[in-house]
C-alpha positions as CSV (number, residue, x, y, z in Angstrom):
1,M,-23.5,116.5,13.1
2,A,-20.4,115.0,11.8
3,N,-20.7,113.0,8.6
4,R,-19.1,109.7,9.6
5,G,-19.6,106.3,8.0
6,P,-20.5,103.2,9.9
7,S,-18.0,101.9,12.4
8,Y,-16.7,98.3,12.5
9,G,-15.0,96.0,14.9
10,L,-13.7,97.4,18.2
11,S,-14.9,101.0,17.4
12,R,-18.5,99.7,17.0
13,E,-18.2,97.7,20.2
14,V,-17.0,100.7,22.2
15,Q,-19.7,102.9,20.7
16,E,-22.4,100.4,21.6
17,K,-21.2,100.2,25.2
18,I,-21.3,104.0,25.5
19,E,-24.8,104.0,24.0
20,Q,-26.0,101.4,26.5
21,K,-25.2,103.8,29.4
22,Y,-27.8,106.3,28.2
23,D,-30.9,106.3,30.4
24,P,-34.3,107.3,28.9
25,D,-35.9,107.6,32.3
26,L,-33.1,110.0,33.5
27,E,-33.6,112.0,30.3
28,Q,-37.2,112.6,31.2
29,R,-36.3,113.7,34.7
30,L,-33.6,116.1,33.4
31,V,-35.9,117.6,30.8
32,D,-38.5,118.2,33.5
33,W,-35.9,119.9,35.7
34,I,-34.5,122.1,33.0
35,V,-38.0,123.3,32.0
36,A,-38.8,124.0,35.7
37,Q,-35.5,125.6,36.3
38,C,-35.4,127.9,33.2
39,G,-39.1,128.6,33.3
40,G,-40.5,130.9,30.7
41,N,-41.5,129.6,27.3
42,L,-39.2,126.6,27.2
43,E,-40.8,123.8,25.2
44,K,-40.1,120.1,26.0
45,P,-38.6,117.9,23.3
46,Q,-40.2,114.6,22.2
47,P,-38.8,111.7,24.1
48,G,-35.7,110.0,22.6
49,K,-32.0,110.3,22.6
50,Q,-31.8,112.1,19.2
51,N,-34.5,114.7,20.3
52,F,-32.7,115.3,23.6
53,Q,-29.4,116.0,21.7
54,T,-31.1,118.3,19.2
55,W,-32.8,120.2,22.1
56,L,-29.6,120.9,23.9
57,M,-27.2,121.1,20.9
58,D,-27.2,124.8,20.2
59,G,-26.1,125.6,23.8
60,T,-28.8,128.2,24.5
61,I,-30.8,126.1,26.9
62,L,-27.6,125.0,28.7
63,C,-26.5,128.7,29.1
64,R,-30.0,129.6,30.4
65,L,-29.8,126.7,32.9
66,I,-26.5,127.7,34.4
67,N,-27.6,131.3,34.6
68,S,-30.8,130.4,36.4
69,L,-28.7,128.9,39.2
70,Y,-27.2,132.3,40.1
71,P,-28.9,135.4,41.6
72,R,-30.1,138.0,39.1
73,G,-27.2,140.2,38.0
74,K,-24.5,137.6,38.9
75,E,-25.0,135.3,35.9
76,P,-21.7,133.8,34.6
77,I,-22.8,134.0,30.9
78,K,-23.7,137.6,30.2
79,K,-24.9,137.4,26.6
80,I,-26.5,134.3,25.1
81,A,-26.6,134.9,21.3
82,E,-29.2,133.1,19.2
83,T,-27.2,131.8,16.2
84,Q,-27.2,129.0,13.7
85,M,-23.4,129.0,13.1
86,A,-21.9,125.8,14.3
87,F,-18.8,127.2,15.9
88,K,-20.8,129.8,17.9
89,Q,-23.1,127.0,19.2
90,M,-20.1,125.0,20.2
91,E,-18.7,128.0,21.9
92,K,-21.9,128.4,24.0
93,I,-21.6,124.7,25.1
94,S,-18.0,125.5,26.1
95,Q,-19.1,128.5,28.1
96,F,-21.7,126.3,29.9
97,L,-19.0,123.8,30.7
98,Q,-16.7,126.5,32.1
99,A,-19.5,128.0,34.2
100,A,-20.5,124.5,35.5
101,E,-17.0,123.9,36.6
102,A,-16.9,127.3,38.3
103,Y,-20.2,126.4,40.0
104,G,-18.5,123.4,41.6
105,V,-19.1,120.4,39.2
106,T,-15.9,118.3,39.3
107,T,-13.8,118.0,36.2
108,T,-14.4,114.3,36.0
109,D,-18.2,114.8,35.8
110,I,-18.0,117.3,32.9
111,F,-18.6,116.1,29.3
112,Q,-16.6,117.2,26.3
113,T,-18.3,119.5,23.7
114,V,-18.2,116.8,21.0
115,D,-20.0,114.4,23.3
116,L,-23.1,116.6,22.9
117,W,-22.4,118.2,19.5
118,E,-21.6,115.0,17.6
119,G,-23.7,112.7,19.9
120,K,-20.7,110.7,20.8
121,D,-21.6,110.2,24.5
122,L,-25.0,111.6,25.6
123,A,-24.7,109.6,28.9
124,A,-21.8,111.9,29.8
125,V,-24.1,114.8,29.1
126,Q,-26.7,113.3,31.5
127,R,-23.9,112.7,34.1
128,T,-22.9,116.4,34.0
129,L,-26.5,117.6,34.3
130,M,-27.1,115.2,37.2
131,A,-24.0,116.5,39.0
132,L,-25.1,120.1,38.4
133,G,-28.6,119.3,39.8
134,S,-27.2,117.6,42.8
135,L,-24.9,120.5,43.5
136,A,-27.8,123.0,43.2
137,V,-29.9,121.0,45.6
138,T,-27.0,120.7,48.1
139,K,-26.1,124.4,48.0
140,D,-29.7,125.2,49.0
141,D,-29.3,128.9,48.2
142,G,-32.9,129.4,47.0
143,Q,-32.0,129.3,43.3
144,Y,-33.0,125.7,42.7
145,K,-36.4,125.2,41.2
146,G,-38.1,121.9,40.8
147,D,-38.7,118.7,42.8
148,R,-35.9,118.2,45.4
149,D,-36.3,114.4,45.1
150,W,-35.0,114.5,41.5
151,F,-31.4,114.7,42.7
152,H,-29.3,113.4,45.6
153,R,-27.8,115.8,48.1
154,K,-24.0,115.7,48.1
155,A,-22.3,114.8,51.4
156,Q,-21.0,117.8,53.3
157,G,-17.6,117.8,54.8
158,Y,-17.3,116.9,58.5
159,R,-14.3,118.8,59.9
160,R,-12.7,117.3,63.0
161,E,-10.6,119.4,65.5
162,F,-7.9,117.7,67.6
163,T,-6.0,119.1,70.5
164,E,-2.2,119.2,70.5
165,E,-2.4,116.4,73.2
166,Q,-4.4,114.1,71.0
167,L,-2.1,114.7,68.0
168,R,1.0,113.8,70.2
169,Q,-0.7,110.6,71.4
170,G,-1.4,109.6,67.8
171,Q,2.2,109.9,66.8
172,S,3.3,107.2,69.2
173,L,0.8,104.6,67.8
174,I,1.4,102.3,64.9
175,G,-1.7,102.0,62.8
176,L,-3.1,98.5,62.3
177,Q,-2.7,99.0,58.5
178,M,1.1,98.9,59.1
179,G,1.0,95.7,61.1
180,S,2.2,95.5,64.7
181,N,5.6,95.6,66.4
182,R,4.4,93.8,69.6
183,G,6.4,90.7,70.4
184,A,9.0,91.4,67.7
185,S,12.6,90.8,68.6
186,Q,15.8,89.9,66.8
187,A,16.5,86.9,68.9
188,G,17.8,84.0,66.8
189,M,18.8,86.3,63.9
190,T,22.0,85.5,62.2
191,G,24.1,87.4,59.7
192,Y,23.3,87.2,56.0
193,G,24.6,84.2,54.2
194,M,25.0,82.1,57.4
195,H,23.2,78.9,57.9
196,R,20.3,78.9,60.3
197,Q,20.6,76.4,63.2
198,I,17.5,74.4,63.5
199,M,17.3,72.1,66.6
């Protein structure tokens, strides 16, 4: 973790607001899902923000998580190296983030590497994992393991098909958002700069 002194003023206020977004109940649900999804000999961390960060910080669990959402042989991260070197661990976090984006998590839901590594915004880490879980439940391809009630299903697109006739009819209408042209006329209009006759 970065060795930073205490923050003061606006910096402290911003950091406190970010820390208030962290949800301990959501942390427990995410830990349960990651353990169920990855299976094997994965050990749960003690409850708490610091323990959650330490558990995920080396990137190995995140890489195992994203690989478990793909069929065997099609995993996006081929080799997950066990290492204590900081830059290699940060590289694994970056690989997870790239794989999550390729899986379908939107860019706005993806956290930055320093959010996890330095503990700057663990609520953003929770948001990314929630989005990933929701996407896995929505895809329903048999790779998701765990309770389906832990995540919301994302809305599916509803594509509408219109005939050429319907499209032509729509071009002649003025939408209500643009106002109306009914009853409009230029009667009583005068040229610019001229006085208006009021009777």
